[in-house]
DRENKOL-597658 format. One record per residue (C-alpha): x, y, z; residue number from 1; residue in one letter. Coordinates in steps of 0.25 Angstrom, whole numbers, plus 2048, in hexadecimal, padded with zeros to 3 digits. Each point is the difference from the previous one (the first is absolute). Layout:
! DRENKOL-597658
<r px="X" py="Y" pz="Z" bavex="NUM" nugu="a"/>
...
***
This chain:
! DRENKOL-597658
<r px="7E9" py="84E" pz="791" bavex="1" nugu="m"/>
<r px="7F8" py="7F7" pz="80D" bavex="2" nugu="m"/>
<r px="803" py="808" pz="80D" bavex="3" nugu="d"/>
<r px="804" py="7FB" pz="80D" bavex="4" nugu="a"/>
<r px="7F1" py="7FC" pz="805" bavex="5" nugu="a"/>
<r px="801" py="7F6" pz="7F3" bavex="6" nugu="e"/>
<r px="80E" py="7FB" pz="800" bavex="7" nugu="e"/>
<r px="800" py="7F2" pz="804" bavex="8" nugu="m"/>
<r px="806" py="7FF" pz="80E" bavex="9" nugu="p"/>
<r px="80D" py="7F9" pz="802" bavex="10" nugu="i"/>
<r px="804" py="7F7" pz="80A" bavex="11" nugu="l"/>
<r px="80F" py="7FC" pz="803" bavex="12" nugu="w"/>
<r px="801" py="7F3" pz="806" bavex="13" nugu="h"/>
<r px="80A" py="7F7" pz="808" bavex="14" nugu="v"/>
<r px="7F9" py="7F3" pz="802" bavex="15" nugu="p"/>
<r px="7FC" py="7FD" pz="80E" bavex="16" nugu="l"/>
<r px="807" py="80B" pz="805" bavex="17" nugu="s"/>
<r px="7F7" py="80B" pz="807" bavex="18" nugu="r"/>
<r px="7FC" py="805" pz="7F2" bavex="19" nugu="s"/>
<r px="7F6" py="7F2" pz="800" bavex="20" nugu="m"/>
<r px="7F7" py="809" pz="809" bavex="21" nugu="r"/>
<r px="7FD" py="809" pz="7F5" bavex="22" nugu="v"/>
<r px="800" py="7F6" pz="7F5" bavex="23" nugu="l"/>
<r px="7F7" py="7F6" pz="808" bavex="24" nugu="w"/>
<r px="7F6" py="80D" pz="803" bavex="25" nugu="l"/>
<r px="7FF" py="803" pz="7F1" bavex="26" nugu="l"/>
<r px="7FC" py="7F0" pz="7FD" bavex="27" nugu="n"/>
<r px="7F5" py="803" pz="809" bavex="28" nugu="e"/>
<r px="7FA" py="80D" pz="7F9" bavex="29" nugu="m"/>
<r px="801" py="7F8" pz="7F4" bavex="30" nugu="d"/>
<r px="808" py="80E" pz="7FA" bavex="31" nugu="m"/>
<r px="809" py="802" pz="7F3" bavex="32" nugu="r"/>
<r px="80D" py="803" pz="803" bavex="33" nugu="f"/>
<r px="80E" py="7FF" pz="7FA" bavex="34" nugu="e"/>
<r px="808" py="7F6" pz="809" bavex="35" nugu="l"/>
<r px="811" py="802" pz="7FE" bavex="36" nugu="r"/>
<r px="805" py="7F5" pz="808" bavex="37" nugu="v"/>
<r px="80F" py="801" pz="806" bavex="38" nugu="l"/>
<r px="80B" py="7F6" pz="803" bavex="39" nugu="d"/>
<r px="805" py="807" pz="80F" bavex="40" nugu="i"/>
<r px="80F" py="7F8" pz="7FC" bavex="41" nugu="t"/>
<r px="801" py="807" pz="7F2" bavex="42" nugu="s"/>
<r px="807" py="80E" pz="7FF" bavex="43" nugu="k"/>
<r px="7F4" py="805" pz="7FB" bavex="44" nugu="d"/>
<r px="7F8" py="805" pz="80D" bavex="45" nugu="m"/>
<r px="80E" py="807" pz="801" bavex="46" nugu="r"/>
<r px="801" py="806" pz="7F3" bavex="47" nugu="g"/>
<r px="7FD" py="80F" pz="7FC" bavex="48" nugu="a"/>
<r px="7F3" py="7FC" pz="7FA" bavex="49" nugu="d"/>
<r px="7FA" py="7FB" pz="80B" bavex="50" nugu="y"/>
<r px="806" py="80B" pz="808" bavex="51" nugu="a"/>
<r px="7F7" py="80A" pz="7F9" bavex="52" nugu="a"/>
<r px="7F4" py="7F8" pz="806" bavex="53" nugu="i"/>
<r px="805" py="7FC" pz="80D" bavex="54" nugu="h"/>
<r px="80D" py="808" pz="805" bavex="55" nugu="p"/>
<r px="801" py="7F5" pz="80C" bavex="56" nugu="g"/>
<r px="7FF" py="7F5" pz="7F5" bavex="57" nugu="g"/>
<r px="7F6" py="7F9" pz="806" bavex="58" nugu="r"/>
<r px="7F2" py="7FC" pz="7FE" bavex="59" nugu="v"/>
<r px="7F4" py="801" pz="7FF" bavex="60" nugu="p"/>
<r px="7FE" py="80C" pz="7F7" bavex="61" nugu="a"/>
<r px="7F5" py="804" pz="7FA" bavex="62" nugu="m"/>
<r px="7FB" py="809" pz="7F4" bavex="63" nugu="r"/>
<r px="7F4" py="804" pz="801" bavex="64" nugu="i"/>
<r px="7F5" py="80E" pz="7FE" bavex="65" nugu="d"/>
<r px="80E" py="806" pz="7FC" bavex="66" nugu="g"/>
<r px="807" py="7FE" pz="80C" bavex="67" nugu="h"/>
<r px="80B" py="7F6" pz="805" bavex="68" nugu="t"/>
<r px="7FD" py="7F9" pz="80E" bavex="69" nugu="l"/>
<r px="80A" py="7FA" pz="807" bavex="70" nugu="h"/>
<r px="7FA" py="7F9" pz="80E" bavex="71" nugu="e"/>
<r px="7F8" py="7F3" pz="800" bavex="72" nugu="s"/>
<r px="7F5" py="805" pz="80A" bavex="73" nugu="g"/>
<r px="800" py="80E" pz="7FA" bavex="74" nugu="a"/>
<r px="7FD" py="7F9" pz="7F1" bavex="75" nugu="i"/>
<r px="7F6" py="7F7" pz="807" bavex="76" nugu="i"/>
<r px="7F8" py="80B" pz="806" bavex="77" nugu="e"/>
<r px="800" py="808" pz="7F3" bavex="78" nugu="y"/>
<r px="7FB" py="7F3" pz="7F8" bavex="79" nugu="l"/>
<r px="7F5" py="7FD" pz="80B" bavex="80" nugu="c"/>
<r px="7FE" py="810" pz="801" bavex="81" nugu="e"/>
<r px="7FD" py="802" pz="7F2" bavex="82" nugu="t"/>
<r px="7FD" py="7F3" pz="7F8" bavex="83" nugu="r"/>
<r px="7FA" py="7F6" pz="80C" bavex="84" nugu="a"/>
<r px="7F8" py="807" pz="809" bavex="85" nugu="p"/>
<r px="7FB" py="7F0" pz="805" bavex="86" nugu="d"/>
<r px="80E" py="7FE" pz="805" bavex="87" nugu="l"/>
<r px="803" py="80E" pz="808" bavex="88" nugu="w"/>
<r px="7FA" py="807" pz="80B" bavex="89" nugu="r"/>
<r px="7FC" py="810" pz="7FE" bavex="90" nugu="a"/>
<r px="802" py="80A" pz="808" bavex="91" nugu="p"/>
<r px="7F5" py="7FE" pz="80A" bavex="92" nugu="g"/>
<r px="7FD" py="7F3" pz="7FD" bavex="93" nugu="s"/>
<r px="7FF" py="7F6" pz="80A" bavex="94" nugu="p"/>
<r px="80C" py="7F7" pz="802" bavex="95" nugu="g"/>
<r px="808" py="80D" pz="7FA" bavex="96" nugu="r"/>
<r px="80B" py="801" pz="80B" bavex="97" nugu="i"/>
<r px="802" py="7F0" pz="801" bavex="98" nugu="g"/>
<r px="803" py="800" pz="7F1" bavex="99" nugu="w"/>
<r px="809" py="80A" pz="801" bavex="100" nugu="l"/>
<r px="807" py="7FA" pz="80D" bavex="101" nugu="d"/>
<r px="802" py="7F4" pz="7F8" bavex="102" nugu="w"/>
<r px="803" py="805" pz="7F2" bavex="103" nugu="l"/>
<r px="80E" py="806" pz="808" bavex="104" nugu="h"/>
<r px="801" py="7F5" pz="809" bavex="105" nugu="f"/>
<r px="804" py="7F7" pz="7F3" bavex="106" nugu="a"/>
<r px="80E" py="808" pz="800" bavex="107" nugu="e"/>
<r px="802" py="7FD" pz="810" bavex="108" nugu="s"/>
<r px="800" py="7F1" pz="7FC" bavex="109" nugu="i"/>
<r px="807" py="804" pz="7F2" bavex="110" nugu="g"/>
<r px="80D" py="807" pz="808" bavex="111" nugu="q"/>
<r px="804" py="7F1" pz="805" bavex="112" nugu="h"/>
<r px="7FC" py="7F8" pz="7F3" bavex="113" nugu="i"/>
<r px="80A" py="809" pz="7F9" bavex="114" nugu="a"/>
<r px="80A" py="800" pz="809" bavex="115" nugu="s"/>
<r px="7FE" py="7EF" pz="802" bavex="116" nugu="l"/>
<r px="801" py="800" pz="7F0" bavex="117" nugu="t"/>
<r px="80C" py="80A" pz="800" bavex="118" nugu="q"/>
<r px="808" py="7F7" pz="80A" bavex="119" nugu="s"/>
<r px="7FA" py="7F1" pz="7FC" bavex="120" nugu="h"/>
<r px="801" py="804" pz="7F0" bavex="121" nugu="l"/>
<r px="80A" py="80B" pz="7FC" bavex="122" nugu="m"/>
<r px="80B" py="7FE" pz="80A" bavex="123" nugu="l"/>
<r px="803" py="7F4" pz="7F9" bavex="124" nugu="r"/>
<r px="80D" py="7FE" pz="806" bavex="125" nugu="d"/>
<r px="7FE" py="7FA" pz="810" bavex="126" nugu="p"/>
<r px="80B" py="808" pz="806" bavex="127" nugu="a"/>
<r px="7F8" py="80E" pz="7FC" bavex="128" nugu="t"/>
<r px="7F4" py="7FD" pz="808" bavex="129" nugu="r"/>
<r px="7FD" py="801" pz="80E" bavex="130" nugu="s"/>
<r px="7F8" py="7F4" pz="807" bavex="131" nugu="p"/>
<r px="7FD" py="80A" pz="80B" bavex="132" nugu="t"/>
<r px="7F9" py="80A" pz="7F8" bavex="133" nugu="v"/>
<r px="7F9" py="7F5" pz="7F9" bavex="134" nugu="m"/>
<r px="7FB" py="7F9" pz="80C" bavex="135" nugu="r"/>
<r px="7FC" py="80F" pz="805" bavex="136" nugu="l"/>
<r px="7F7" py="803" pz="7F4" bavex="137" nugu="e"/>
<r px="7FB" py="7F2" pz="7FF" bavex="138" nugu="t"/>
<r px="7F9" py="802" pz="80D" bavex="139" nugu="a"/>
<r px="7FC" py="80E" pz="7FD" bavex="140" nugu="r"/>
<r px="7FA" py="7FB" pz="7F3" bavex="141" nugu="l"/>
<r px="7F8" py="7F3" pz="80A" bavex="142" nugu="a"/>
<r px="7FC" py="80E" pz="809" bavex="143" nugu="r"/>
<r px="7F9" py="807" pz="7F7" bavex="144" nugu="m"/>
<r px="7F7" py="7F5" pz="7F9" bavex="145" nugu="l"/>
<r px="7F9" py="7FE" pz="80E" bavex="146" nugu="r"/>
<r px="7FA" py="80C" pz="7FD" bavex="147" nugu="l"/>
<r px="7F9" py="7F9" pz="7F3" bavex="148" nugu="i"/>
<r px="800" py="7F4" pz="806" bavex="149" nugu="e"/>
<r px="7F7" py="805" pz="80A" bavex="150" nugu="g"/>
<r px="7F7" py="807" pz="7F8" bavex="151" nugu="t"/>
<r px="7FD" py="7F5" pz="7F4" bavex="152" nugu="v"/>
<r px="7FD" py="7F5" pz="80C" bavex="153" nugu="a"/>
<r px="7F2" py="806" pz="7FE" bavex="154" nugu="g"/>
<r px="7FE" py="803" pz="7F3" bavex="155" nugu="q"/>
<r px="806" py="7FE" pz="7F2" bavex="156" nugu="d"/>
<r px="805" py="80E" pz="7FC" bavex="157" nugu="w"/>
<r px="807" py="80B" pz="808" bavex="158" nugu="l"/>
<r px="7F3" py="809" pz="7FD" bavex="159" nugu="m"/>
<r px="7F3" py="7F9" pz="806" bavex="160" nugu="e"/>
<r px="7F8" py="803" pz="7F6" bavex="161" nugu="d"/>
<r px="809" py="7F9" pz="7F6" bavex="162" nugu="g"/>
<r px="80B" py="801" pz="7F6" bavex="163" nugu="f"/>
<r px="807" py="80B" pz="7FC" bavex="164" nugu="s"/>
<r px="80E" py="807" pz="7FC" bavex="165" nugu="g"/>
<r px="807" py="800" pz="80D" bavex="166" nugu="v"/>
<r px="7FF" py="7F1" pz="7FF" bavex="167" nugu="d"/>
<r px="807" py="801" pz="7F3" bavex="168" nugu="c"/>
<r px="80A" py="809" pz="809" bavex="169" nugu="a"/>
<r px="801" py="7F7" pz="80C" bavex="170" nugu="v"/>
<r px="7FC" py="7F3" pz="7FB" bavex="171" nugu="g"/>
<r px="80E" py="7FF" pz="7F7" bavex="172" nugu="w"/>
<r px="808" py="805" pz="80C" bavex="173" nugu="s"/>
<r px="7F9" py="7F4" pz="808" bavex="174" nugu="v"/>
<r px="802" py="7F8" pz="7F4" bavex="175" nugu="w"/>
<r px="80F" py="802" pz="7FD" bavex="176" nugu="t"/>
<r px="803" py="801" pz="810" bavex="177" nugu="a"/>
<r px="7FB" py="7F2" pz="7FE" bavex="178" nugu="g"/>
<r px="80E" py="7FC" pz="7FB" bavex="179" nugu="r"/>
<r px="806" py="805" pz="80D" bavex="180" nugu="f"/>
<r px="7F8" py="7FD" pz="80A" bavex="181" nugu="v"/>
<r px="7F7" py="7F2" pz="801" bavex="182" nugu="r"/>
<r px="7F3" py="805" pz="7FE" bavex="183" nugu="l"/>
<r px="7F5" py="7F8" pz="809" bavex="184" nugu="e"/>
<r px="7F0" py="801" pz="803" bavex="185" nugu="g"/>
<r px="7F7" py="80C" pz="7FC" bavex="186" nugu="s"/>
<r px="80E" py="808" pz="7FA" bavex="187" nugu="l"/>
<r px="803" py="7F3" pz="7F7" bavex="188" nugu="a"/>
<r px="7F2" py="800" pz="7FB" bavex="189" nugu="d"/>
<r px="7FF" py="80E" pz="7FF" bavex="190" nugu="y"/>
<r px="80D" py="7FF" pz="7F5" bavex="191" nugu="a"/>
<r px="7F9" py="7F4" pz="7FA" bavex="192" nugu="s"/>
<r px="7F3" py="806" pz="7FD" bavex="193" nugu="r"/>
<r px="808" py="80D" pz="7FA" bavex="194" nugu="c"/>
<r px="808" py="7F6" pz="7F8" bavex="195" nugu="a"/>
<r px="7F4" py="7F7" pz="7FB" bavex="196" nugu="a"/>
<r px="7FA" py="80D" pz="7FA" bavex="197" nugu="r"/>
<r px="802" py="800" pz="7F0" bavex="198" nugu="p"/>
<r px="804" py="80E" pz="801" bavex="199" nugu="a"/>
<r px="80A" py="7FD" pz="80A" bavex="200" nugu="f"/>
<r px="805" py="7F3" pz="7F6" bavex="201" nugu="q"/>
<r px="801" py="80A" pz="7F3" bavex="202" nugu="a"/>
<r px="80A" py="807" pz="808" bavex="203" nugu="a"/>
<r px="80B" py="7F5" pz="802" bavex="204" nugu="l"/>
<r px="80A" py="801" pz="7F6" bavex="205" nugu="p"/>
<r px="7FE" py="7FB" pz="7F3" bavex="206" nugu="a"/>
<r px="807" py="7F4" pz="7FA" bavex="207" nugu="k"/>
<r px="80E" py="805" pz="7FC" bavex="208" nugu="g"/>
<r px="7FF" py="80C" pz="809" bavex="209" nugu="e"/>
<r px="80B" py="802" pz="80B" bavex="210" nugu="p"/>
<r px="7FC" py="7FA" pz="80F" bavex="211" nugu="w"/>
<r px="804" py="80A" pz="80A" bavex="212" nugu="l"/>
<r px="800" py="7F4" pz="80A" bavex="213" nugu="y"/>
<r px="806" py="7F2" pz="7FE" bavex="214" nugu="a"/>
<r px="7FD" py="7FA" pz="80C" bavex="215" nugu="q"/>
<r px="7F1" py="7FD" pz="807" bavex="216" nugu="e"/>
<r px="806" py="803" pz="80D" bavex="217" nugu="f"/>
<r px="80E" py="807" pz="804" bavex="218" nugu="y"/>
<r px="806" py="7F9" pz="80E" bavex="219" nugu="e"/>
<r px="807" py="808" pz="809" bavex="220" nugu="l"/>
<r px="810" py="7FF" pz="800" bavex="221" nugu="p"/>
<r px="807" py="7F8" pz="80C" bavex="222" nugu="d"/>
<r px="805" py="809" pz="809" bavex="223" nugu="v"/>
***
């Protein structure tokens, strides 16, 4: 019988969602894994089978080394720590504090992306949306991006010594934020560098897979 360490890792993924961070990283690592693509518009993610994997009915979920992980940041850190030290910054190493800060900062951006995605895509009846909340969330997202903009104005990647796992976490956030906020200057350049990487391209939806975002840009509703 195959032990936990020998099992093929499994990633449950919704195309273009937060789980794309993990898929991009796995591609950067050239790692063997099983990909299970879910359709966010179907009932599969709310069914009993997937509830046994992720009780919240969300992605990502990853089965690896005998454990199931449910947070993209935790998955990225674990993958880098155990399988991609060149994309990690170990405790005590130069850049460790910055690496950790960027990894978790991705979720500070992600919460605003999630709110705007909910409003623009999931609340299909305009009467159920709050234009005021949407405007506030868009403004907050734009403010969060300023820290990244200042960093990549003087270097290609978030870490001064080159591309790392935190670019998968934050880079996806910036690229996706561009559907709600107009990216310009060094921020737009950073998003373009991320999107140009072959591993990023390989993480985009394959032919026939569902797309989460149907539009390149979502305008705010008129008040």
